[in-house]
N, C-alpha and C positions, 0 to 999 in steps of 0.2 A: 186443048184447054188453055186459056190465057192465064198468065201469072197474076197473082193478086195477093192481098193481105190475108194472112191466115190468123184466125182468132179462135180461142178455146174458152168455153164457159166452164168455170170451176164450180162444181156443186158440192156443198158441204154435207157431211154425214148427218144422220138424224140428230145426234146429240149436239151437233154444231148449229142446228137450226132452232134450238130451244130458246125460250124467253131470256134466260141468263146469258147465253152465248150471243144472242142478237143484241142484247143491251150492253154487255161488258166484254165480249169476246176479244175485240180489237185491243182494248186496254190491257186485258190479261196477257195477250200475246206480246204487246209492247213491253210490259213489265218483265215477262220471261226473258225477252231479248236483253233488256237492261240488266237483269240479274246475271245473265251469261257474260255480258260486257264487264260487269263489276268483278266477276270471278277472274277474267283474264287480266284486268287492270290490277287486281289485288295480287295475283301471282307475279306479274311484272314488278310491282312495287316491292315484293319480298326479295327480289333479286337485285334491288338497287339500294342506294344509300346517298348520304350527303356528298356532293362533289362540286368543284369549281365555284361558281358564284354563290352557291348555298353557304359555303364556308366563309366567304367574304361578308355576306349579309349578316350571318349570325355573329361573327366577330365584331362587326361594326355596331350591331344592336346593343352590345354591352360597352364598347369602347367609346362611343360617341354619345353626347347628350341628346336627349329627345327634343326635337324642335324643327324649325323650318329648314335649317341648314342640312340636317340629317335627312329629312323626308324629301326635300326637293333637290337633292344632289343627283346629277345626271350620271348614271353608271353605264359606261360603254355605249352611249347614245340613248339609254333608256331613262325616261322620267316616269317614276312609278311610286308616288307617295303612298298610295293605298297598299301596294305590295310590301313596302318597307314597314309600314305600320303593322301589317299582319305578321311579318317576321318578328317584329319587336314584341308583339303580344304572345306569340308562340314561344319565343325565347324566354320571356318572363315566366311563362307557365312551366316549361321544361325544355331547357336548351339541348339541342342535338337529340331530340326524341323522335326517331324515325316512325315509331308507331303513331304518335300524335300527328305528325306531318302526313302520314299515309291516310289517316282518317279525314283530314282536311281536304286532301287531293281527291279522295273518293267521293266526299260530299259535294265538292265542286263539280266533279264529273257527272255524278248522278243528277244534280240540279240542272246542269247544262242539257243533259239528255232529256229530262222531263220537260224542260222548257221547249226544246226542239219538237218533241212529240206533240205538245199542245199547239205549237205553231203550224206544224204540218196538218193537223186536223182542222185548224182554223182556215188554212188556205184551201185545202182540197176536200174537206169533209171526212166523215168516218169511213174511209175506203181502206180495205186491206192493203192496197198498193202503196200506201204511205209507209208501210213497214220496210219497203225497199230503200228509200233514202235514209230512213231511220237506222237501218242496219249499216248502210254506208258510213254514217257518222260513228256509230257505236264501236265498230271494229277497224276504223281507218288506221293503217300503219303510220300515217302522218301524225297521229295523236299518241303514238307509243312513247316517244321521248318526252312529250308534254306531261304524260301521266307518270313518268318515273324520275324526272328531274325537277326538284322543288322550285328552282329559280325560273324554269320555263313555265311551270304550272302557274306560278304567281302572275305571270304576264298573260298567258294565252287563255286559260280557263275563265277568268273574269271577263276578258274581252269577248269570248264566245257567248257567254251569258248575256252580256250587254248587247251584242249584235243581234242575237235571237229576239230578245225582249224589245229592242228598238224596232225591228221589223214587225213584230206582233203589234206594237202600238201604232205603227204606220198603217198596217192593214185595217185595224179597227177605226183609225181616222178616216180612211178611204170609205169604209162601209157606213159609218155613223156621222162623220163630220164633226164630232164633238172635240172641242179644243183641249179637253183634258188628256186625250190620247196624244196630242201633239206635245203637250208638256211632259207627259210620261216618256215619250221618245227622246226628248232633249235630256231629261234626267238620266235615262239609261246611257245615253252617249257620254254624259259627264262622268258617270260611274265608271264606264270603260276607260276614260282618259286618266282616271286615278291609278290605273294599273298598267296601262300600256299606251304609248303614244300612237300606236296603229289604230286606235279608236277614231282618229280623225277621218278614217275611211268609212265610218258608219253613215254619215250623211250622204256621200255620193252613192253608196249602196241603196239607201232609202229612196233617193231620187230616181235611180235607174229601176228599182223595183216598182215604184209608182208608175213610171212611164210604161214599164212592161205590162202592167195590169190595165192601164187606162188608155193607152195610145190607140187601141183599136176602136174604142168608143168615142174618145174625145180628141184624138189626134195628138201628135207629139207636143205641139205648143200648148194645146189645151190641157194636157196632162200635167205639164210643168206649172202653168199658170194657176191651176186649181188650188195649189198650196204655196203660192209665191211668198206669202208672209213667213211660212215655216222655213223655206229655203233661205230667206234673208236672215232669220234668226240663227240658223246653222252656220251661215257664212260668218256672221259676227262671232259666234262661239269658236269656230275654227281659227279665225284670225287672232282672237285674243289668246287662244291656247298656243298657237305657234309663236306669238310674240313672247309669251311667258317661257316657252320651251327654249327659245334662242337665248333669252336672258339667263335662264338657269344653266344652260349648256356652257355659255361663256364664263359664268362664275365657277363652274365645276371643271373647266378645262376640257369640255367635250370635244370630240374629234370632228364632228360635222360631216358634211357630204363631200365626197371626193369623186372626180370623174376619172374612171380607170382608163388605161390605154385601150385602143381599139381591139387589139388581138386578145387582151386579157378579158375584156367585156364579152367578146364573141365566144371565147372558150367557156366563160362562166354561164352565159345564157344558153349555149348549146348543151352543157352538162345539166343545168338545172331544168330548163324547159324541155329539152330534147330527151333527157333520160330520167332524172329524179321524179319530176311531176307525173309523167305517164306511168312509171313503175309503181309509184305509191297509190295512184288513183285506182288501179285495177287489183290492188290487194297485195302487191309485192313489196320488196323483193323476197324471193324464196330463201336467199341467204344474204347476209349483210357483209359490209366491207370492213375497212380499218376501224379499230376501236379508238375512241377519244376519251377524255376525262369524264364525259357524261353520256356515254352510249356510242354505238357503232354508227358509221356512215352508210348511206345507201350504196349498194354495189350495182354498177352498171354492166349488165351482161347483155350482149347484143341480142340474143334470142329473146330474153325477157322484154327488152325495150321494143323490139319489132312486134311481138305479140301484144304488148300493151297498146301500142299505137293502133293496131288492127282492131282490137276490142273497142277502144275509145271511138274510132271512126265508125264502127258498126253501130254503137249506141247512139251517136249523134245523128248519123244518117237515118237510122231506123226510127228514132223519135221524131225527127223533122218530117219524114214522109208520113208518119201517122198523124202528127199534129204540127202544122206549119208554125204555130206560135212557139214551138220549142226552140226555134232558132234564136229568138230574143233571149231566152233563158240561158242558152249556151254562150251567147255573146257576153252576158253579164258575168258568167263564171270565168270565161277566158280573160275578160278585162280585169277582173279582180286579181287573178293569178299573175297576170302580166305586170300590172301597176303596183299593187299593194305588196306583192311578194317578190317577184323576180327583179324589177327595176329598183325598188326601194332597197333591197338587200345589196344589190350590185353597187349602188351609190354609197350606201352607209358602211359597207364592209369592203369597199374598194375592189369588188369583183374577185375576191380571193377564190382560188380553185376549190379549196376545201368546203367553202360555204355552199357550193353548188351541189354537194352531196348531203347536206343537213336536212333531215326529214322534218324537223320542227318548223322550218321556214314556210311550210304551207299549212300548218296546223290551224292557223286562224281562218283559213279559207274553207275548212270542212263544213261548218254550218251553212255558209253561202252555197257551197256545192250541193249540199243536201236539199236546200230549198230550190235551187235551179233544177235539180233532177226531178223533184216533185212536180214542178211546173212544166217540165218537158214531158212527163208521163201522164199527167192528169190536168184537166181544166180547173181553174180556181173558182171558188164559190163566192158569189157576190153577197150572200147572206148566210149566216150560220144557222143550219137547220136544227130542229129540236134534238136535244142531246140523247142519242142512243147509238150504239155501235152497230148500225145496220151494215150489211155487206156492201152497200153501194152498188157500183157497177161491177158485176162479176166477170165481165168480158175483158180479158187481158191477153197480151201477146204470149204465145207458148214459150217464148225464150226468157221471160222475166224470171220465173221461179228457178230454172236451172242456172241462169246467170247469177242470181243472188246467192244460191247455194255454193256455186263455184267460188264466188268472191269471198264468202265466209270461210270456206276451207283454206283458201290461199292466205287469208289474214291470220289464221291460226298457225299455219306453218311459218309465216313471216314472224309472228310473235315469238315462236320458239327460237328462231334464229336470232332475233333481237335480244332476247333474254341472255344469250350466251355472251354478248358483248357488254353487258351492264357491269358497273364497277362495285356492286354491292358487297361481295365477299371480301375483297381486299380493303375497301374503304372502311367497312364495319370492323374488320380486324384491327385496323390502325386506331380507330377511335376507342374501341374496347380496351386495347392495350394501354393507351394513354390514360383513360379513366381509371383503370385498375392501378397503374403505377402511381398516379397522383394520390390515390387514396392511401397508399403506403408510404408516402414521402416523408422523410425526416424533416422536422421543422427547422433544423439548422442548415439545411442544404439549399443553395440558391438554384433556381430554375431559370436558365438563360435561353433566349430564343434561338431557334434554328429555323430553317425554311420548310414549309409544308412540301412534301414530295411533288415533283412535276406531274406525276401520274394522277394526282388528285387536284392540283391547282396549277394552271398553266402560268408560265413565267411572264406573260403579258400583263398580269395583274400587278398592281402597285406593291412594292416591297413590304410596306407596313401591313398590308392585308395578307401577305404570304407568311409572315412571321408567326411562329407558334405562340408567342406572347399574346397576340390578339386572337388568333384562330382557335386555340385550345383552352384559353382561360374560361370560356363558358362551361367547360366540363367540371370546374370546381366552384364552390360557393364561398362567400365570405372572405376571410383573411387569406385563404389559400388562393382564391381567384385573384386577389390583389397582388399577391406575391408573384404570380405568373405574369400578370399584366405589367407590373412595375417591380422587377426584381431589384433587391438591394444588395448590399455587400454581404459576402459569405466566404467561408474558408473551404467549402467544397462545392463544386459546380457540376450540375448535370444538364443535359439537354435531350431533346427528342431525336431518336434515330428514324430511319425510313420506315420502320415497322411500328412506330408510335410508342416505343419503350423509352423510359428515362435511363440514360447511360452517362457515365463520366464524360465531361466535356473537355475538349481541348480548344485552344485559341489559335486560330489560323489567321495570321496577318503580319503586321510590322513589329519588329522586336529591337529593343535597345537593352544591351547587357554589358556588364563589366567584363574586362578581359581576364582570361585564365580563371574563370569562376570566382573572381574577387567581388568587390563591392563598388557600386557607383559612387563617384566622388561626391562629398557633401560640402556645401558652402553655406554657413550659418544654418546647419542642420537641414538643408534643402538640397535634394538631388534634382537634376534636370535631365529628363529623358527626351532626346531629340528623335521624334518620330516624323515621318514624311507628312508635310502639310496636305490636308485633304484626305488623309487616310481614314477610311470608313470602317465601322465595325459596330458590334453591339455589346462587346464585353472587353473589359480591361483587366489584365492579370498582373499582379505585382508579386514577384518572388523575393523573399526576404529571409533574414535570420535575426532573432532578437533574444536577449537573455531573459526577459520577463514580459508579461503582457503590457502593451502600450497602445498608443494610437498614432495615426498619421493623417495628414491633410493633403488631399489630392486637388490640385488646381489645374483645370484645363478649360480653355475657351471661356475664361471668366467664371466658370462654375466651380464652387468649392464643396468638396465632399469629405466628411470625416469617416475614416475606416479603422476598425480595430486590427491590431497585429498581435496574434496570440503566440505565446512562446512554444506551444505544442504543435504549431502548424508552420509551414514554410511558404505559403502563398495565400493571397486573398484575391477575390474577384469582385468586380463591381460593374454595373451597366455603363455603357459608353456610347458615343456616337462619333460623327466625323470630327477630326481634330485639325485645327488650322494652325497649330504651332506646337511648341514643346509642352510636355506634361511635367509639371513641377510637383514634387512630393516632399512635404515638410514633416519631420519627425520631432517628437517631444523629448525623447531620452537619448542619452549617449549609448553607444554599443549597438545601435541599429545598423544592420547591413542590408542595403537594398541591392539585390543581385541582378534583377532584370525587370523590364516593363514590356508587356506584350499587348498590343491593341489589334483586335480583329473580330472575326465571326466565330461564334460558338459552333463547333462541329463535334460529332461523336469522336471520342478519343480513338476508337478502333479504326476510324476512317483516315487517320493521319499517320503516315509512316514515320517511324522514329519517335513515337510516343506523344508526349503532351505538347510539343512545340507546334 
């Protein structure tokens, strides 16, 4: 007996062949899968919380005036005015409200999934087999971090929607020739560019998608020429956007692209393309690697990587043998992963080894991969048939159903492992503690900024974004919020510790003090505290002794500040910055003894050995 292709015809039970099932069965199955995907996403969201760029964006939303400078600021290479506007709106409704953010993420995820389902039906018709690429997208481990990290969701989910809807518009343009669909595709591309600069890859995907569908009938050149005016419009759009991006990046001090060293690049590409991508595509990893501020990294285990490559090779070879046209679909998928994900991240992130293990860096590719898988499994339809969920061609490979079930099981195991590395419990405890302590704060106590812990906000962020005065002020409203953002003079100082609690503050930095516990010498009622030029800090402390309440004037770097000196206290605090020369303190009354001046960072008193110094 000669070897050959084995096919199995799946026959539905009686209830599955009824009028309702034939008309709506596929949609019901898709909605059931979507509901299951939402359950998984909701569970992962419950294990996560605000982290990293989330804290930066919310802090800036209240600290910076709303306008072009705020919206078109390039943040670590990202130009995303739409995302920043959305953060601004959510912060105005309820700052640091994870429930609200979760609803928005779930809504975006559901909208993306429904748009993809409609696209798959438009491409291949009402075939049960479209549920396979639909499942690939719904449960893709590459989307885990996107669904649990607000900052990543702001970029990726709108891009996924824009990509799907632009492809849909292009397909309708191919079928009908109506110019309105071309305009819709351009509009969706512009919408994607508002949230993520990676939307510049939408036009190349549309071009290759068009060639993939029409090259067999019209030839390669003919497929391109058929919509030459549209490609010219996209070229103008892309050129204008890139020009604006470069101008905004230069104004914001963006890093730009860097060519990594050869061995660094090879190490990165080997880890990303050789391990991370195949592991994620087959539903892994089974267990995750090192934790970061916003979720764990992909773990590269040799067995998993080998199995992943074997599975991918089997899928590609099997689909190409069944349908030769599948080779073009896989070429599109590989090209997108290589150019839009691997090379772009390598040049923009300097090929850092850690970025090779970031799962979110291929999340934008999941809709493209789902479409390519659909085209590899099924022929595309040149016309949309009358709307009913007919079974279509019931003849499928016997390996499709068990492979899809195995993929689904692997993704659920992977989701459980990913959840263990999410920062939800510790970050939520920090914000809850800060919110509770601020509600009980004494009105006479000054809240001076410390740094958000590194486990929540990495040190590569700007110092002003890492200060609690910006990051935690959205937790309070009105005058209290202003006190946190712009602390004034106070006789008692507190700051936030690593657990989010308000604790007595010490000043760690440069100190000018009188000898033997005496007083600083006064000349014309003015004391001069010689502090190192360029000394940085955020708090200035003056130790004193006075017989009665009085006032003093502090002059530093040309700035004059009036501070009260109370007889029942022995020190006063006021906000400060870098000092380029001596600090001069003028007093109004006789009998004032200025004992010491300390300029530095506010830190928890318990963290400084030796007490308050």
